[in-house]
C-alpha positions in Angstrom: 0.0 0.0 0.0 1.4 3.4 -1.0 1.9 6.3 1.4 -1.1 8.1 -0.2 -3.3 5.1 0.1 -2.4 4.8 3.8 -3.1 8.5 4.3 -6.5 8.0 2.6 -7.2 5.0 4.8 -6.4 7.0 8.0 -8.7 9.8 7.0 -11.5 7.3 6.3 -11.0 5.7 9.7 -11.1 9.1 11.5 -14.2 10.1 9.5 -16.0 6.8 10.4 -15.0 7.3 14.1 -16.4 10.8 14.2 -19.6 9.8 12.4 -20.2 7.1 15.1 -18.9 8.8 18.2 -18.8 12.5 17.4 -15.7 14.6 18.1 -14.3 12.2 20.6 -10.6 11.2 20.6 -9.4 8.2 18.6 -6.1 7.1 20.3 -3.2 7.0 17.9 -2.4 3.5 18.9 -5.9 2.2 17.9 -5.9 4.3 14.7 -2.4 3.0 13.7 -3.5 -0.6 14.5 -6.7 -0.3 12.3 -4.6 1.1 9.5 -2.1 -1.8 9.9 0.8 0.5 10.5 3.0 1.1 13.5 2.7 4.1 15.9 6.2 5.1 14.8 5.2 5.2 11.1 2.2 7.4 12.0 4.3 9.8 14.0 6.9 10.0 11.2 4.7 10.3 8.1 1.2 11.3 9.1 1.7 13.4 12.2 -0.4 16.2 10.6 -3.5 14.0 11.1 -2.9 13.9 14.9 -5.2 16.9 15.7 -8.1 15.1 13.9 -7.5 11.9 15.8 -7.7 14.0 19.0 -11.1 15.4 18.1 -10.7 18.2 15.6 -13.4 17.9 12.9 -12.3 16.1 9.8 -14.8 17.9 7.6 -12.1 20.2 6.1 -10.3 17.1 4.8 -13.4 16.1 2.8 -13.6 19.1 0.6 -12.7 17.0 -2.5 -15.5 14.5 -1.7 -18.9 16.5 -1.7 -21.0 13.4 -0.9 -18.9 12.4 2.1 -18.7 16.0 3.3 -22.5 16.5 3.1 -23.0 13.2 4.9 -20.6 14.2 7.6 -22.2 17.6 8.2 -25.7 16.1 8.2 -24.5 13.7 10.9 -23.1 16.6 12.9 -26.4 18.5 12.7 -28.3 15.4 13.9 -25.9 15.1 16.8 -26.2 18.8 17.7 -30.1 18.5 17.8 -29.8 15.4 20.0 -27.4 17.2 22.4 -29.8 20.2 22.6 -32.7 17.8 23.5 -30.5 16.0 26.1 -29.5 19.3 27.7 -33.1 20.4 28.0 -34.0 17.0 29.6 -31.1 17.3 32.0 -32.2 20.8 33.0 -35.7 19.6 33.8 -34.5 16.6 35.6 -32.0 18.6 37.6 -34.7 21.1 38.7 -36.9 18.3 39.9 -34.1 16.5 41.8 -33.1 19.8 43.4 -36.6 20.4 44.6 -36.8 16.9 46.1 -33.4 17.3 47.8 -34.5 20.6 49.4 -37.8 19.0 50.6 -36.0 16.1 52.3 -35.1 16.2 55.9 -32.4 13.9 57.3 -32.9 13.4 61.1 -30.0 13.0 63.6 -31.0 9.3 64.1 -30.6 8.6 60.4 -27.2 10.3 60.5 -26.1 8.1 63.4 -27.3 5.0 61.5 -25.3 6.1 58.4 -22.1 6.7 60.5 -22.5 3.3 62.2 -22.9 1.5 58.8 -19.8 3.3 57.5 -17.8 2.4 60.6 -18.7 -1.3 60.2 -17.7 -1.1 56.5 -14.4 0.5 57.4 -13.6 -2.1 60.0 -14.3 -4.9 57.5 -12.1 -3.2 55.0 -9.2 -2.8 57.4 -9.4 -6.5 58.4 -9.3 -7.5 54.8 -6.3 -5.3 54.1 -4.5 -6.7 57.1 -4.9 -10.3 55.8 -3.8 -9.2 52.3 -0.7 -7.5 53.7 0.2 -10.6 55.6 -0.1 -12.7 52.4 2.1 -10.2 50.5 4.7 -10.3 53.2 4.9 -14.1 52.9 5.3 -13.8 49.1 8.0 -11.2 49.5 9.9 -13.4 51.9 9.7 -16.2 49.4 11.0 -13.9 46.6 13.9 -12.7 48.8 14.9 -16.3 49.5 14.8 -17.1 45.8 16.8 -14.1 45.0 19.4 -15.1 47.6 19.7 -18.5 46.1 20.1 -17.0 42.6 22.9 -14.7 43.8 24.7 -17.7 45.3 24.3 -19.7 42.1 25.5 -16.8 40.0 28.6 -16.3 42.3 29.5 -20.0 42.0 29.1 -19.8 38.3 31.4 -16.9 38.0 34.0 -18.5 40.2 33.9 -21.8 38.2 34.1 -20.0 34.8 37.0 -17.8 35.7 35.3 -14.9 33.9 36.5 -11.3 33.6 35.7 -9.2 36.6 33.2 -6.4 35.9 34.3 -2.8 36.4 33.3 0.7 35.2 35.8 0.3 32.4 34.3 -2.9 30.8 30.7 -2.9 31.9 28.0 -0.2 31.8 24.3 -0.5 32.6 21.8 2.1 31.3 18.4 1.7 33.0 15.5 3.5 31.2 14.0 6.2 33.4 10.2 6.0 32.9 9.2 8.0 36.1 8.2 11.0 34.1 6.2 8.9 31.6 4.4 7.0 34.4 3.6 10.3 36.3 2.2 11.9 33.2 0.0 8.9 32.5 -1.2 8.8 36.1 -2.2 12.5 35.9 -3.7 12.5 32.3 -4.6 8.9 31.6 -3.2 9.5 28.1 -1.3 6.6 26.7 -0.2 8.7 23.8 1.5 11.2 26.1 3.1 8.2 27.9 4.5 6.9 24.6 5.8 10.3 23.6 7.8 10.8 26.8 9.0 7.2 26.7 10.4 7.7 23.2 12.3 10.8 24.3 13.8 8.9 27.2 14.9 6.1 24.8 16.4 8.6 22.4 18.4 10.2 25.3 19.7 6.9 26.4 20.8 5.8 22.9 22.5 9.2 22.4 24.6 8.4 25.5 25.7 5.2 23.8 26.5 6.8 20.5 28.8 9.3 22.3 31.0 6.6 23.7 34.5 6.6 22.4 35.7 3.9 19.9 32.3 2.2 19.1 34.2 -0.6 17.5 35.0 -1.8 21.0 31.4 -1.5 22.3 29.2 -4.5 22.7 25.5 -3.6 23.1 23.2 -5.9 25.0 19.5 -4.9 24.5 17.1 -6.2 27.2 13.6 -6.2 25.7 11.9 -5.5 29.0 8.4 -7.1 29.0 8.0 -6.3 32.7 8.5 -9.9 33.8 12.0 -9.8 35.3 14.2 -7.2 37.0 16.7 -5.5 34.7 19.4 -5.5 37.5 19.1 -9.3 37.8 19.4 -9.6 34.0 22.6 -7.5 34.0 24.1 -9.8 36.6 23.8 -12.7 34.2 25.7 -10.9 31.4 29.5 -11.5 31.6 32.1 -8.8 30.9 34.4 -9.2 28.0 38.2 -8.8 27.7 39.1 -5.5 25.9 35.5 -4.7 25.3 32.9 -2.4 26.8 29.7 -4.2 27.4 26.7 -1.8 27.5 23.3 -3.2 28.8 20.2 -1.2 27.8 16.7 -1.7 29.2 14.4 -1.0 26.3 10.6 -1.8 26.4 10.2 -2.0 22.6 8.0 -4.7 21.3 7.9 -4.7 17.5 10.3 -5.2 14.6 9.8 -1.6 13.5 10.8 -0.2 17.0 13.8 -2.6 17.2 14.8 -1.5 13.7 14.9 2.2 14.7 17.1 1.3 17.7 19.5 -0.8 15.5 19.9 2.0 13.0 21.0 4.4 15.7 23.5 1.9 17.2 24.8 0.6 13.9 28.4 1.6 14.7 28.7 -0.7 17.7 30.8 -3.8 17.3 27.9 -6.1 18.0 24.3 -5.9 19.2 22.4 -8.8 20.9 18.8 -8.8 22.0 17.5 -10.7 25.0 13.8 -11.3 25.6 12.3 -12.7 28.8 9.5 -15.2 28.6 7.0 -16.6 31.1 4.5 -19.4 30.7 2.9 -18.6 34.0 0.2 -15.9 34.2 0.5 -16.0 38.0 4.2 -15.2 37.9 3.6 -12.5 35.3 0.8 -10.9 37.3 2.8 -11.0 40.6 6.0 -9.5 39.1 4.1 -6.7 37.5 2.1 -6.0 40.7 5.2 -5.9 42.9 7.8 -4.3 40.5 5.9 -2.3 37.8 2.7 -1.1 39.5 2.9 2.4 37.9 3.2 1.1 34.3 0.0 1.6 32.2 -2.0 -1.5 31.5 -1.8 -0.7 27.7 2.0 -1.1 28.0 1.5 -4.6 29.5 -0.8 -5.4 26.6 1.8 -4.4 24.0 4.5 -6.4 25.9 2.3 -9.5 25.9 1.7 -9.2 22.1 5.4 -9.0 21.3 6.7 -11.7 19.0 10.0 -13.3 19.5 12.8 -11.4 17.8 14.7 -12.9 14.8 18.3 -12.8 13.9 17.2 -11.6 10.4 16.1 -8.3 12.0 19.8 -7.3 11.8 21.0 -8.6 15.2 24.2 -10.4 15.9 22.6 -12.6 18.6 19.1 -13.3 19.9 18.3 -15.0 23.1 14.8 -15.8 24.6 15.0 -17.0 28.2 12.4 -18.3 30.6 11.7 -16.4 33.7 11.9 -18.6 36.8 
């Protein structure tokens, strides 16, 4: 499909959305998915359509199609008439409810009954939370024990392999800071805003790598974070190399297009490997996300779950998919 055909398809999808739902926002992620393109492709080639997906009337884009334009405007008129009728009904209903509220008289006995009911509800809630906290503490203790065992196994493995000791000269970890993106989403509930801030954070981290001296001696290890396993633990499993700088990056990118953008920016590195965690247990996945990634938007988890396993043909030097235990 040509770029013009894709643009026409996007405009048609926005028009259909506005005809059905009015001038309500159509999230870019859903729009791109329906047009069968990636969010990155939309932002790169069709960003001028973003205002229309956010609720600006698409009528001005239909000037070359009189029939579609008349149909669109007729629909807008019907919606306007419907809204006016609904407003009048709400005014009448509000006046009636206000009159009833003023006429009602709540006695002190009724107030006491309400307070007693709320107190009982609060006591039951506190008891439930106490039991839940106790269960979480037991799970946390089990996780800490598992972590200790893992650290012991890892230390024994390093001693037996006689590997190179890690230092600031041969090993660098770059953890992606998503605090601003998570805070923005918490305040606005806009996944598009979350994605925009996340992309800027990724670009800043990649720029740090590209500024390293002598890229021919830089070995990049990309951790495709699917919010299943701590990045710090993953880095512990990556050995240092003699006469090489190993750089571990935490990147929550989930499509071939997104990985391709990262690879193009890191093309001067000596080698690039991509490691993807995998879990067959929904319980483990849910527990890890609840304990370690509670501020991440649910839509980000959905994208992570849909991610396909990376292939060496994407332009990588090494691909590894490992099971989370």
